[in-house]
N, C-alpha and C positions, 0 to 999 in steps of 0.2 A: 504494500500500500504506500502511495506517495505521501510525503510529508506536506503539511499545509502550513505556510508561514503565518504567524500571528504575533502581535506585540504582547508584551508582558501584561499591559492593561487589558487587552482583549481576552487573554487567557483567564485573568482574574474575573472578568465579567462573566465568562462562560462557566467558571467554577461556582460563582455565586448563584447563577441561574440553576445549575445542576443541584446545588444544595437546597435551594428553595423548592424545586420540583420534587425532590425526594423527601424533604422534611415537612413541607407545608401542603403543597398541592396534592400529592399522592394520598396522604392520610385524609385530607378533606373529601376527595372524590370517593374514597373507600367508605367513609361515613355516609356520604350522600347515597351511595348504592345500597348500603345496609338499611337506611331509613326508607328508601323507595321500596325495597323488598318487603319491609314490614307492613307496607300498605296493602299487601295482598296481590291481586291479579296483575301479573307483569305484562300480559299481552296488550293491555290498554293503558299502561302506566308511562306517561310522557316523562316524568321525572327520572324514572329508571333508565329510559332510553337516552335521555340527555346526559345522565351521569356516566353511562357506559361509553357514550361517544367521547365525553371529556376524558375518561380514563384512557381510552385508546390514544387520544391526542397526547396526553401527558407521558404515557409510556413510550410513544414514538419519539417525542422530543427528548426524553431521557437518553434513549439509545443514540439519537442523532448527536447530542452534545457530548456524550461519552466517546463516540467515534471520532468527533472532531478533536477532542482533547487528547485522545490516544495517538492521533496522527499529527498533532501540532508540533511545529518547530518554533519554540518560543524565542522571540528576538527582543532584547531590551535595547531600544534606540540609544539610550545613554551610554551603552557599552560598545557601540559601533565605532569602527575606525576604518572608514572607506576612503580616506584620503580626499575628501571633498566631493566624491562622486555621489550621485543620487542613487540610493539603494532602498530596499524595503525598510520601512521604519523611519526614513529620513523625513525631515520637515523642510519643505522647499518654498522659498518666496519667489514669486514670478511676477513679471510685468508683461501684460499683453501689449505687443508692439504697436498695433494700430490705435488703440484707445488710451493706452498708458495706464489702464486699470491694474492695480496690484492685488494679488491674491496670495494666500499662504495655504498650502496643503501638506498633510502628512500622509505618506503612502502606507496603507494598512491592509490587513486581510479582509476577505469578503464579509465576514460576520461583524466586523467592527466599523465598516464604512458608513459614514454619515456626512453627506456633502454640507449640510447646514453647520456642522462642527468643523469643517475643513478636513475631514478624514476621507480619503479617496481609495477605492479598491485597487489593489495591485494590478488587476487585469483590465482596468478601465483604459480607454484610449489615451487619456492624458498621462496616466502613470506609466504606461508602456512607452510613451514618447519621451518621458523624462529619465527613465532608468539608464544609468551609465553616463549621463551627462554631468557637467561640472558647472560651477559658478561662471557666468559670462557666456555660456553656450546658449544657443537658441534651439527650442524644441518646436517642431511642427506638429500640430495636433489636428486630426481630421474630426471636426465637430459637426453636429447636425446642421449648423448654419454655414458650413464651409470650412476651409482650412484657416486655422489661427496660428500665429507665431508668438511664442512666449520666450522672453529672455529670463534666464535663471539669475536672480539677484543674489540669493543666498541659499546655502545648503547647511542645515543644522542637524545634529543627532541628539535630540532632546526628547524627554517624555513630556507630552503636552496633555 
């Protein structure tokens, strides 16, 4: 099985979700199923059906999170030494050449990506265009509105 890169923060987030699923959500749904069973006829019991559906979702998510953590290659951005190159976990400050608009992104794994927080997926077009580049380089990104050119202003290896 291939390893999946994930930042230290992303791994902690998955671990806390797994803990919540096992210690809070799973026992709650087991109680809900027990209460629904106590009501009698299960063939027309909507609460029982809903609780069983929820249990299936929770168990599936537990398996999914455990699988991701087992395959995870945890990378701490603060410990990176990539010689100024853009790599997984790096925080990159960019300037769009046409508009002069400045943006800052951290390149993260699929599960932790959140554009509103400046966290972009390693497999996104902009991240793929940035990987391997250095400060001062220009990255050409195929965006939905056409090709955009970004100058790399700064590359940092920090935990944000």
